[in-house]
Each structure stands twice: as structure tokens, then as C-alpha cells.
C-alpha positions in Angstrom: -50.1 63.2 -77.3 -52.7 61.0 -78.6 -54.2 58.2 -76.7 -52.9 55.7 -79.3 -49.3 56.9 -78.8 -49.6 56.6 -75.0 -51.1 53.1 -75.3 -48.4 52.0 -77.8 -45.6 53.3 -75.5 -47.2 51.5 -72.6 -47.4 48.3 -74.6 -43.7 48.6 -75.7 -42.6 49.4 -72.1 -44.7 46.5 -70.7 -43.2 44.0 -73.3 -39.7 45.2 -72.6 -39.9 44.6 -68.9 -42.2 41.6 -68.9 -39.8 39.3 -70.9 -37.1 39.1 -68.2 -36.9 35.9 -66.2 -37.2 36.1 -62.4 -33.9 35.6 -60.7 -34.0 33.1 -57.9 -31.4 32.7 -55.2 -29.2 29.6 -55.7 -29.7 26.9 -53.1 -26.9 26.3 -50.6 -24.5 23.5 -51.8 -21.4 21.9 -50.5 -18.4 20.8 -52.5 -18.5 17.1 -53.2 -15.1 15.6 -52.9 -14.6 11.9 -53.5 -11.4 10.1 -52.5 -10.1 6.8 -53.7 -11.1 3.6 -52.1 -8.7 2.7 -49.3 -6.1 0.0 -50.1 -4.9 -1.4 -46.8 -1.4 -2.6 -45.9 0.3 -3.7 -42.7 2.5 -1.3 -40.7 4.7 -2.7 -38.0 6.4 -0.9 -35.1 8.5 -2.3 -32.4 5.4 -2.7 -30.1 2.4 -3.2 -32.4 1.1 -3.8 -35.9 -2.0 -2.4 -37.6 -3.5 -1.9 -41.0 -3.3 1.5 -42.6 -4.4 3.2 -45.8 -1.5 3.0 -48.3 -2.5 6.3 -49.7 -0.7 7.7 -46.7 3.0 8.2 -46.6 4.7 6.9 -43.5 6.9 9.7 -42.2 9.1 10.4 -39.1 8.9 6.9 -37.8 10.8 6.3 -34.6 10.4 3.6 -31.9 7.8 5.8 -30.1 6.0 7.8 -32.9 5.1 8.0 -36.5 3.1 10.2 -38.9 0.7 9.0 -41.6 0.7 11.9 -44.1 -2.1 12.3 -46.6 -0.8 14.9 -49.0 -4.0 14.8 -51.2 -6.1 15.8 -48.2 -3.4 18.1 -46.6 -3.7 16.2 -43.3 -1.8 13.8 -41.1 -2.5 11.3 -38.4 0.1 11.4 -35.7 0.6 8.3 -33.6 2.6 8.0 -30.4 3.5 5.0 -28.2 4.1 5.0 -24.5 5.0 2.1 -22.2 2.7 1.5 -19.3 4.8 1.5 -16.1 2.4 1.9 -13.2 1.1 5.1 -14.9 -2.0 4.0 -16.7 -4.2 6.4 -14.8 -2.0 9.4 -15.8 -1.8 8.2 -19.4 -5.6 7.9 -19.6 -6.1 11.3 -17.9 -3.6 13.0 -20.2 -5.2 11.5 -23.4 -8.7 12.5 -22.3 -7.6 16.0 -21.2 -5.8 16.4 -24.6 -9.0 15.5 -26.5 -11.0 18.1 -24.5 -8.5 20.9 -25.0 -10.3 21.4 -28.4 -13.7 22.0 -26.7 -13.2 25.8 -27.0 -13.5 25.8 -30.8 -15.4 22.5 -31.2 -19.2 22.4 -31.7 -19.2 18.9 -30.1 -17.0 16.0 -29.1 -18.5 12.6 -29.5 -16.8 9.7 -27.5 -17.0 6.3 -29.0 -15.6 3.5 -26.8 -13.7 0.7 -28.4 -13.3 -2.8 -27.0 -11.5 -5.8 -28.6 -11.3 -8.3 -25.7 -9.9 -11.1 -27.8 -6.7 -9.1 -28.7 -6.7 -7.0 -25.5 -7.1 -3.7 -27.3 -9.3 -1.1 -25.4 -9.7 2.5 -26.1 -11.7 5.6 -27.0 -12.3 7.4 -30.3 -13.1 11.2 -30.1 -14.9 12.7 -33.1 -14.6 16.5 -33.0 -17.0 18.6 -35.0 -16.5 22.3 -35.6 -13.5 24.5 -36.3 -11.2 22.8 -33.8 -7.5 22.3 -34.6 -7.9 18.5 -34.6 -10.9 16.7 -36.0 -10.3 13.4 -34.2 -8.2 11.8 -31.4 -8.0 8.3 -30.1 -6.2 6.1 -27.6 -5.8 2.4 -27.2 -4.2 0.3 -24.5 -3.9 -3.3 -23.3 -4.1 -1.8 -19.7 -0.8 -3.5 -18.6 2.1 -2.7 -21.0 1.2 -0.6 -24.0 -0.5 2.8 -24.6 -1.0 4.4 -28.1 -2.5 7.8 -28.8 -3.3 9.4 -32.1 -4.5 12.7 -33.5 -5.7 14.0 -36.8 -4.5 17.4 -38.0 -4.9 19.4 -41.2 -2.3 21.7 -42.6 -4.8 24.6 -43.0 -6.7 26.8 -40.6 -9.7 24.8 -39.5 -12.9 25.4 -41.4 -15.1 22.5 -40.7 -17.4 22.9 -43.7 -14.4 22.8 -46.0 -12.5 19.9 -44.4 -15.5 17.8 -43.6 -15.2 15.3 -46.5 -11.5 14.7 -45.7 -12.1 14.6 -42.0 -14.8 12.0 -42.4 -12.5 9.9 -44.7 -9.6 10.0 -42.2 -11.7 9.3 -39.2 -12.7 6.1 -40.9 -9.0 5.3 -41.4 -8.4 5.9 -37.7 -11.2 3.5 -36.8 -9.6 1.0 -39.1 -6.3 1.5 -37.3 -8.0 0.9 -33.9 -9.9 -2.2 -35.2 -6.8 -3.9 -36.6 -4.2 -2.9 -34.0 -2.4 -5.9 -32.4 0.2 -5.9 -29.7 3.6 -7.6 -30.2 4.7 -9.3 -27.0 
């Protein structure tokens, strides 16, 4: 083989392999889900009234419980009422214990106290991060007559990365419920 032929083959081989673009790994990204702006309405029970996101469908309402179902997000906020009858300590203990049952799967549980002295609404909001069954719980009370608890659940196996946008949206709805809750006396 002549030197010219070897050089020509080398040049052709070089040009064939040199024209490819380098492949780079894609950066990590998260799905961006946007939900509609909340349009609030009043919801009354026998014991209290609050504002809720009208995107939710009110289901299974009784004198002591109701469900705010969010079919678009495949989740629900369950709200329960109990009368305080010299059992406030037990009600508080049960609500706190229930919130911390998720600590096994949770990465963290952040407590956020809530106080509305004007309307006598006192409580706690628990924000749960990680693959726990519930992403948020709360309770509110007037300390003498009324006690309300609530929990957020999704219809799917918990995967925090996937449900994060919906969990954040519904946690804001829960905060709004707590902020607007008023007792009926």
C-alpha cells in the first residue's frame, strides 16, 4: 500500500468520526404543573364556617365530617369535627400523635402554629415532606367547645417528587381553611 492511500484512508476515517456532535447528559428537570387560581366560596357546617377552593367537590358531608375532593389532583382533604367535653388534652394528644405516625416514611415534619385570638381559633399545621401517606395535617380549636382536624391524602402511592406541585397547592388551601374558619355559637 502506498503512503498516499494510507493517508487518504486516515483522512476519510478521521472526517467520518470527527463530524459527530458530543452527546451530553440531559440536566435533571421536574414536571411543571400549573393549577388554576383558587376561587373561594363559603362552606358551612353545623359548628363552623370556612372558605374553601371551589375547585374541590364537597363529598360525604355529615354533622361531624366532610371531604373536599380534588379530582384534577387526585387528592382529598378530610375534615373531622369533635366536641370538646373535658377532653381537650386527649384530642390534642391524638391529633399530634396522628401527625407523627407518618414520621417513618417522612423526610421531615414541620410544625407551624396558628393563632387567631380575635376569632378564638388556635391550632397547628403539619407540613410533611417525603413519601409519607399524608402530606399535611392540621387541627384547630377554640379550647372550650370545638375541635377540628384535617388531613391531606392522594389517591396514589406516595412519591413526593411527583405529587409535590399538588401537595403544595393543597397545603395552601388548608392554610386558607385555617385562616378563615369561624365558630358558630
